[in-house]
RODO-2510 file (C-alpha; in nm, 4 decimals, decimal comma):
residues 394
     n   res          X          Y          Z
     1     m     8,9829    -0,4165    30,7199
     2     s     9,3500    -0,3556    30,5500
     3     g     9,4216    -0,3982    30,1928
     4     v     9,8184    -0,3877    30,3121
     5     a     9,9862    -0,7086    30,3121
     6     k    10,0605    -0,9002    30,6580
     7     k    10,4139    -0,9284    30,6186
     8     m    10,4224    -0,5417    30,5536
     9     q    10,2074    -0,4751    30,8550
    10     a    10,3978    -0,7318    31,0650
    11     f    10,7165    -0,5149    30,9201
    12     a    10,5957    -0,1800    30,9548
    13     e    10,5459    -0,2665    31,3417
    14     q    10,9251    -0,4332    31,3847
    15     s    11,0836    -0,2154    31,1411
    16     s    11,1995     0,1027    31,2813
    17     w    11,2855     0,2047    31,5949
    18     i    11,5155     0,4727    31,4359
    19     r    11,1957     0,5913    31,2522
    20     k    10,9854     0,5666    31,5236
    21     m    11,2430     0,8214    31,7259
    22     f    11,3006     1,0518    31,4541
    23     e    10,8939     1,0911    31,4851
    24     e    10,9227     1,1496    31,8513
    25     g    11,1676     1,4132    31,7617
    26     a    10,9791     1,5901    31,5246
    27     r    10,6733     1,6243    31,7704
    28     m    10,8979     1,7070    32,0523
    29     k    11,0589     1,9560    31,8523
    30     a    10,6976     2,0908    31,7636
    31     e    10,6094     2,1372    32,1051
    32     f    10,9129     2,2640    32,2896
    33     g    11,1153     2,4315    32,0517
    34     a    11,4218     2,2902    31,8361
    35     d    11,6777     2,4560    32,0535
    36     k    11,5107     2,2184    32,3332
    37     v    11,5537     1,8672    32,2203
    38     f    11,8671     1,7070    32,1522
    39     d    11,8190     1,4308    31,8807
    40     f    12,0542     1,1529    31,8320
    41     s    11,8100     0,9515    31,6829
    42     i    11,8958     0,9344    31,2753
    43     g    12,2163     0,8972    31,0637
    44     n    12,1555     1,2323    30,8167
    45     p    12,4962     1,3324    30,7481
    46     d    12,4737     1,7374    30,8218
    47     v    12,8624     1,7998    30,7241
    48     p    12,8145     2,0060    30,3799
    49     p    12,9787     1,8407    30,0666
    50     p    13,3159     1,9566    29,9416
    51     a    13,2657     2,2661    29,7570
    52     k    13,4034     2,1093    29,4744
    53     f    13,0995     1,9368    29,4494
    54     y    12,8685     2,2582    29,3905
    55     t    13,1072     2,3611    29,0931
    56     v    13,0690     2,0622    28,9173
    57     l    12,7305     2,0320    28,9690
    58     r    12,6799     2,4032    28,8093
    59     d    12,8911     2,3236    28,5486
    60     l    12,7133     1,9917    28,4247
    61     a    12,3411     2,1361    28,5148
    62     a    12,4208     2,4314    28,2477
    63     s    12,5522     2,1225    28,0149
    64     e    12,2797     2,1056    27,6633
    65     q    12,4802     1,8330    27,5197
    66     p    12,2333     1,5916    27,3665
    67     g    12,1600     1,2937    27,5618
    68     v    12,2741     1,3584    27,8775
    69     h    11,9588     1,3233    28,0720
    70     g    11,8907     1,0087    27,8646
    71     y    11,9705     0,6227    27,9259
    72     m    12,2572     0,4904    27,9366
    73     p    12,3984     0,0686    27,9898
    74     n    12,2226    -0,0636    28,3017
    75     a    12,5628    -0,0782    28,4812
    76     g    12,6196     0,2655    28,4566
    77     y    12,8140     0,5225    28,2251
    78     p    13,1241     0,3589    28,1084
    79     f    13,3897     0,6654    28,1825
    80     v    13,2347     0,6413    28,5392
    81     r    13,3315     0,3136    28,6456
    82     e    13,6534     0,3479    28,5026
    83     a    13,7309     0,6624    28,6941
    84     l    13,5894     0,4489    28,9516
    85     a    13,7685     0,1608    28,9000
    86     r    14,0831     0,3577    28,9124
    87     r    14,0794     0,5102    29,2547
    88     l    13,8900     0,1609    29,3927
    89     g    14,1952    -0,0451    29,2615
    90     a    14,4283     0,0968    29,4149
    91     e    14,2081     0,1352    29,7311
    92     q    14,2052    -0,2770    29,7219
    93     g    14,5350    -0,3047    29,5921
    94     v    14,3906    -0,4719    29,2893
    95     r    14,3274    -0,3648    28,9291
    96     l    14,0533    -0,2846    28,8325
    97     d    13,8013    -0,1882    28,5332
    98     a    13,4937    -0,0592    28,4264
    99     n    13,3408    -0,3737    28,3965
   100     d    13,4259    -0,4825    28,7810
   101     i    13,1729    -0,1932    28,8617
   102     l    12,8383    -0,1173    28,8604
   103     m    12,6163     0,2067    28,9520
   104     t    12,3241     0,1801    29,2162
   105     c    12,1145     0,3841    29,3675
   106     g    12,2986     0,4018    29,6850
   107     a    12,4153     0,1544    29,8965
   108     a    12,0700     0,0007    29,9884
   109     g    12,0166    -0,0508    29,6334
   110     g    12,3390    -0,2217    29,5305
   111     l    12,2521    -0,4402    29,8328
   112     n    11,9138    -0,5553    29,7182
   113     v    12,0964    -0,6032    29,3297
   114     i    12,3552    -0,8128    29,5345
   115     f    12,1017    -1,0461    29,6963
   116     k    11,8479    -1,0428    29,4089
   117     t    12,1661    -1,1543    29,1645
   118     l    12,2858    -1,4652    29,4365
   119     l    11,9785    -1,5875    29,6484
   120     d    11,7744    -1,8722    29,6032
   121     p    11,4768    -1,8985    29,8113
   122     g    11,5789    -2,0140    30,1397
   123     d    11,9325    -1,9382    30,1248
   124     e    12,0944    -1,8006    30,4212
   125     v    12,2693    -1,4642    30,4817
   126     i    12,4860    -1,4500    30,8237
   127     i    12,4328    -1,0816    30,9711
   128     l    12,6418    -0,9777    31,2381
   129     s    12,4482    -0,7954    31,5392
   130     p    12,4566    -0,5420    31,5849
   131     f    12,3567    -0,4665    31,2977
   132     f    12,1597    -0,1884    31,0271
   133     v    11,7989    -0,3416    31,0594
   134     e    11,6827    -0,3223    30,7361
   135     y    11,9365    -0,5854    30,6759
   136     h    11,6606    -0,7854    30,7408
   137     f    11,4226    -0,6445    30,4998
   138     y    11,6451    -0,6455    30,2356
   139     i    11,7495    -1,0363    30,2727
   140     d    11,3581    -1,1007    30,2763
   141     n    11,3081    -0,8752    29,9536
   142     h    11,4709    -1,1591    29,7428
   143     g    11,3599    -1,4995    29,9577
   144     g    11,6499    -1,5079    30,1755
   145     v    11,6858    -1,6199    30,5429
   146     a    11,9039    -1,3776    30,8014
   147     k    12,0980    -1,5440    31,0194
   148     i    12,2127    -1,3743    31,3268
   149     v    12,5643    -1,4275    31,4761
   150     p    12,6547    -1,2080    31,7458
   151     t    13,0174    -1,0159    31,7300
   152     d    13,2428    -1,0358    32,0533
   153     r    13,2418    -0,8189    32,3590
   154     e    13,3905    -0,5259    32,2129
   155     f    13,1626    -0,5706    31,8639
   156     n    13,5002    -0,7099    31,6630
   157     l    13,4615    -1,0451    31,4529
   158     d    13,3474    -1,3446    31,6316
   159     l    13,5344    -1,6143    31,4111
   160     a    13,4384    -1,9132    31,6216
   161     a    13,0804    -1,8339    31,6127
   162     i    13,0614    -1,7514    31,2120
   163     a    13,2400    -2,0870    31,1561
   164     s    12,9850    -2,2680    31,3615
   165     a    12,6940    -2,0606    31,2022
   166     l    12,7905    -2,2001    30,8201
   167     t    12,5749    -2,4513    30,6430
   168     e    12,5017    -2,5993    30,3016
   169     k    12,2462    -2,2979    30,2661
   170     t    12,5150    -2,0503    30,3575
   171     k    12,5628    -1,7908    30,0231
   172     v    12,6472    -1,4736    30,2064
   173     v    12,8358    -1,3329    30,4861
   174     l    12,7471    -0,9588    30,5581
   175     i    12,9714    -0,7215    30,7396
   176     n    12,9651    -0,3389    30,8098
   177     s    13,2900    -0,1715    30,8618
   178     p    13,3321     0,1068    30,9988
   179     n    13,0052    -0,0291    31,1558
   180     n    12,6264     0,1271    31,2180
   181     p    12,5783     0,1351    31,4834
   182     t    12,9175     0,0450    31,7201
   183     g    13,1588     0,2301    31,4691
   184     q    13,4025    -0,0909    31,4798
   185     i    13,6137    -0,1459    31,2456
   186     y    13,7494    -0,4953    31,1548
   187     s    14,1024    -0,5965    31,1234
   188     a    14,2752    -0,7022    30,8600
   189     a    14,3964    -1,0214    31,0049
   190     s    14,0321    -1,1042    31,1184
   191     l    13,8908    -1,0167    30,7720
   192     g    14,2123    -1,2254    30,6519
   193     e    14,1076    -1,5674    30,8914
   194     l    13,7410    -1,4916    30,7508
   195     g    13,8268    -1,5075    30,3721
   196     q    14,0106    -1,8492    30,4237
   197     m    13,6789    -1,9923    30,6716
   198     l    13,4697    -1,8949    30,3646
   199     d    13,6753    -2,0468    30,1340
   200     a    13,7107    -2,3542    30,3106
   201     a    13,3837    -2,3752    30,3944
   202     g    13,2754    -2,3407    30,0013
   203     k    13,4842    -2,5875    29,9113
   204     r    13,3409    -2,8217    30,1581
   205     f    12,9437    -2,7750    30,0844
   206     g    13,0594    -2,7420    29,6728
   207     t    12,8844    -2,4133    29,6923
   208     s    13,0511    -2,0306    29,6841
   209     i    12,9910    -1,8447    29,9928
   210     y    13,0666    -1,4729    29,8943
   211     l    13,1573    -1,2079    30,1765
   212     v    12,9723    -0,9048    30,0706
   213     a    13,0764    -0,5239    30,2298
   214     d    12,8747    -0,2353    30,3147
   215     e    13,0825     0,0068    30,3151
   216     p    12,9599     0,3550    30,3120
   217     y    13,1453     0,4901    30,6215
   218     r    13,4951     0,3854    30,5245
   219     n    13,5890     0,7296    30,5057
   220     i    13,4933     0,8545    30,8307
   221     v    13,7432     0,7225    31,0839
   222     f    13,9329     0,8262    31,3786
   223     d    14,2282     0,8106    31,5868
   224     g    14,4660     0,7028    31,2776
   225     h    14,2749     0,4223    31,2318
   226     e    14,2053     0,2659    30,9081
   227     v    13,9499     0,0300    30,7238
   228     p    14,1599    -0,2442    30,5385
   229     p    14,1194    -0,3437    30,2073
   230     l    13,8771    -0,6404    30,2072
   231     m    13,9961    -0,8015    29,8695
   232     p    14,3020    -0,9570    29,9699
   233     a    14,0838    -1,2201    30,2399
   234     t    13,8940    -1,4043    29,9247
   235     t    13,8413    -1,3402    29,5756
   236     n    13,4610    -1,3917    29,6617
   237     v    13,4174    -1,0747    29,7472
   238     i    13,1579    -0,7272    29,6633
   239     i    13,1786    -0,4483    29,7828
   240     a    12,8629    -0,1647    29,7984
   241     s    12,9203     0,1969    29,9155
   242     s    12,7831     0,5193    29,8134
   243     y    12,8452     0,8726    29,8482
   244     s    12,6121     0,9433    30,0985
   245     k    12,8608     0,9782    30,3715
   246     e    13,1796     1,0090    30,1686
   247     l    13,0083     1,3220    29,9926
   248     s    12,7527     1,3947    30,1994
   249     l    12,4776     1,3268    29,9639
   250     p    12,2357     1,0633    30,0904
   251     g    11,9344     1,2102    29,9202
   252     e    12,0821     1,1668    29,5655
   253     r    12,0890     0,8010    29,6004
   254     i    12,4544     0,7366    29,4312
   255     g    12,6672     0,4065    29,5225
   256     y    12,7892     0,1490    29,3706
   257     l    12,9130    -0,2152    29,3528
   258     v    13,2918    -0,3288    29,3069
   259     v    13,3347    -0,7556    29,2804
   260     h    13,6884    -0,9170    29,3014
   261     p    13,8178    -0,9044    28,9178
   262     d    13,9709    -1,2526    28,9953
   263     m    13,6261    -1,4128    29,1469
   264     v    13,5688    -1,7307    28,9525
   265     d    13,2464    -1,6471    28,7765
   266     k    13,2527    -1,2882    28,7935
   267     a    13,1072    -1,2592    28,4293
   268     a    12,8114    -1,4423    28,5242
   269     v    12,7437    -1,2301    28,8491
   270     v    12,8357    -0,8743    28,6990
   271     g    12,6030    -0,9616    28,4000
   272     a    12,3170    -1,0963    28,6546
   273     m    12,4220    -0,8005    28,8858
   274     t    12,3772    -0,5565    28,5921
   275     l    11,9782    -0,7212    28,4725
   276     a    11,8884    -0,6984    28,8289
   277     n    11,9904    -0,3480    28,8297
   278     r    11,6948    -0,3280    28,5810
   279     i    11,4555    -0,5608    28,6549
   280     l    11,4220    -0,4407    29,0256
   281     g    11,2990    -0,1259    28,9002
   282     f    11,6561     0,0865    28,9623
   283     v    11,7239     0,0713    28,5662
   284     n    12,0207     0,2873    28,6289
   285     a    12,1967     0,4917    28,8907
   286     p    12,0962     0,8713    28,8182
   287     a    12,2671     1,0070    28,5665
   288     l    12,3485     1,3492    28,6692
   289     m    12,5405     1,2043    28,9821
   290     q    12,6812     0,9925    28,7906
   291     r    12,8550     1,2087    28,5582
   292     a    12,9082     1,4430    28,8857
   293     v    13,1074     1,1691    29,1303
   294     a    13,3392     1,1205    28,8193
   295     q    13,4947     1,4081    28,8470
   296     l    13,4522     1,3861    29,2827
   297     q    13,6995     1,1004    29,2849
   298     d    14,0002     1,2826    29,4739
   299     v    13,7400     1,4825    29,7406
   300     s    13,5274     1,3943    30,0503
   301     a    13,3376     1,5703    30,2855
   302     d    13,5066     1,7357    30,5941
   303     n    13,5104     1,4474    30,8328
   304     s    13,7632     1,6096    31,0917
   305     i    13,4213     1,7766    31,2250
   306     y    13,2814     1,3968    31,3117
   307     a    13,5820     1,3625    31,4763
   308     r    13,5459     1,7094    31,6679
   309     r    13,1948     1,5894    31,7582
   310     l    13,3156     1,2802    31,9325
   311     e    13,5535     1,4139    32,1596
   312     v    13,3043     1,6330    32,2857
   313     f    13,0347     1,3417    32,3317
   314     c    13,2435     1,1159    32,4794
   315     r    13,3369     1,3583    32,7363
   316     v    12,9167     1,4168    32,8005
   317     l    12,8604     1,0212    32,8500
   318     d    13,2204     0,9919    33,0752
   319     e    13,0779     1,2547    33,2955
   320     a    12,7643     1,0977    33,3200
   321     g    12,8948     0,7791    33,4045
   322     m    12,8049     0,6112    33,0822
   323     t    13,0159     0,2267    32,9240
   324     y    13,1097     0,2470    32,5959
   325     v    13,3329     0,1255    32,3507
   326     r    13,5218     0,3803    32,1873
   327     p    13,4323     0,4065    31,7673
   328     k    13,6915     0,4006    31,5562
   329     g    13,4679     0,4877    31,2433
   330     a    13,1286     0,6181    31,1425
   331     f    12,9378     0,8608    31,3255
   332     y    12,7905     0,6767    31,6026
   333     l    12,8174     0,5893    32,0020
   334     f    12,6512     0,2404    32,1142
   335     p    12,6922     0,2821    32,4974
   336     q    12,5634     0,0467    32,7406
   337     t    12,2262     0,1112    32,9269
   338     p    12,2129     0,0716    33,3274
   339     i    11,8344    -0,0673    33,2742
   340     d    11,6668    -0,2140    32,9725
   341     d    11,7129    -0,0182    32,7098
   342     v    11,3717     0,0891    32,5841
   343     d    11,3043     0,1778    32,9329
   344     f    11,6228     0,3900    32,9036
   345     c    11,5556     0,5476    32,6110
   346     r    11,2127     0,6734    32,8022
   347     l    11,3776     0,8324    33,0549
   348     l    11,6413     1,0048    32,8581
   349     a    11,2901     1,1384    32,6535
   350     e    11,1888     1,3272    32,9481
   351     q    11,5280     1,4875    32,9422
   352     k    11,4259     1,5880    32,5937
   353     i    11,7058     1,3681    32,4566
   354     l    11,6071     1,0898    32,1461
   355     a    11,8532     0,7844    32,1253
   356     v    11,7211     0,4975    31,9436
   357     p    11,7308     0,1200    32,1585
   358     g    11,9917    -0,1310    32,0884
   359     r    11,7312    -0,3893    32,0094
   360     g    11,6916    -0,2295    31,7115
   361     f    12,0007    -0,3242    31,5799
   362     g    11,9615    -0,6498    31,7402
   363     l    12,1339    -0,5873    32,0864
   364     p    11,9185    -0,4938    32,3847
   365     g    12,1071    -0,3347    32,6577
   366     y    12,2437    -0,0616    32,4563
   367     i    12,1588     0,2811    32,2772
   368     r    12,2828     0,4012    31,9567
   369     l    12,3764     0,8242    31,9321
   370     a    12,4273     0,9386    31,5559
   371     f    12,6357     1,2491    31,6173
   372     c    12,6147     1,3937    31,3085
   373     v    12,4138     1,7005    31,4652
   374     d    12,5492     2,0254    31,5915
   375     e    12,8097     2,0098    31,8445
   376     k    12,5989     2,2300    32,0552
   377     v    12,3423     1,9638    32,0909
   378     i    12,5446     1,7331    32,2074
   379     a    12,7018     1,9464    32,4800
   380     g    12,3738     2,0743    32,5633
   381     s    12,2473     1,7360    32,6335
   382     a    12,5262     1,6860    32,9426
   383     e    12,2884     1,7214    33,1891
   384     g    11,9965     1,5475    33,0627
   385     f    12,2348     1,2213    33,0883
   386     k    12,3326     1,2633    33,4116
   387     k    11,9690     1,3308    33,5126
   388     a    11,8633     0,9902    33,2809
   389     m    12,1552     0,7734    33,4415
   390     a    12,0718     0,9050    33,7999
   391     l    11,6662     0,8612    33,7569
   392     a    11,8067     0,4508    33,6589
   393     g    11,9800     0,3960    33,9787
   394     k    12,3268     0,5168    33,8615
***
């Protein structure tokens, strides 16, 4: 009999279509050769970090200054938070200082810190489908209840649906823009309406409803689109982000939280988040990476590479006759499937193409395709997509 908790056994079964397809890809590459398999299953950025990163890292690694690898305040080095506050304040159109910033172990660590801080058992977190699958687990970690609300047909905010889902138990509305898996960017107008709605609902219920944004893809945008600032929408804003995509450093687990400087209970929220950073076991964000990113506020990875890949992939899908909403950001396509999404993924796998069923993101009838892969992989999959569509009767 397994000693693993029943909840974890259930999570393992439902958890990750992404991981399942990634593991299937590894098996197929071993059997057929990596150059024969077209793996779009996992969002692992392959664009190199900016050249300045390597210069900064070498300089920091050479330092023998006493204490540079020791503990620092749980919120992170003050000088690092000050550097982020200057950039993020300009981005958000507000005046931030170091006390509005908390350094975290990636955006995922940051979201867990937020939920540990805000949620009492049974509190509800509204998430919008399609969504990043692990949101469910982060919310459950801290006794919360995920409440799924659909977006519209083009994956924009459905404000009426969100309004109808708000209750006295609602504590957080979690958004992700640019979105994984759709690449949609929520408009400034819709965010403003959402903020007003949450403020009004908070007054009605005698509570605070927080608008939490997961924004690791903020700087990966296409076709001249921009991600609007969130802080004009409401003062009850917390942003979680990371350098995983911005600097192509996902394995370094360096991220941050930003709170609105005019949040009514800001001191209490920031204090509790700082405590949560410690008691969840993160203690502090990695010291070396904190010092590195402080010097990298003016650079990013070359995201034009993703823009070129998007064009290649859209041609592949157009020629295969697939229907999709063109993404405005991130590095995913989320096309509709002509048959059941799991069955269509099986047809694609027969063509050595790995995709993730949309039901893994809370929306059956679609597949997610990550285009953080070489253009040759995308172009080489063209015939396979055509054959899969033909086998599906399209």
